[in-house]
Every structure is written in structure tokens, then in C-alpha cells.
Phi, psi and omega in degrees: 000317181299320181297318181296317181299317181300318182292320181295319181298317181294319181297317180295318181301317180298319180294318180300315181299321181294332182270010179073035178070029178285337181298321182300318181293321181296321182298321181291325181294324183298000000 
């Protein structure tokens, strides 16, 4: 399970970077 989470986290991080770090702002909004 941990391995899967790590891969998902990396995938999300890559997507966030492509969005110019918009993911960080969304996380705070949540």
C-alpha cells in the first residue's frame, strides 16, 4: 500500500508542477 501511495504522490506532484504549483493552492483550500 505504501508503495502505491508513493507512486500516486509522485504522479500528483508531477501534475502539480505542470500546473505551475496550482496543486499546492488547491490543497490549502481543501
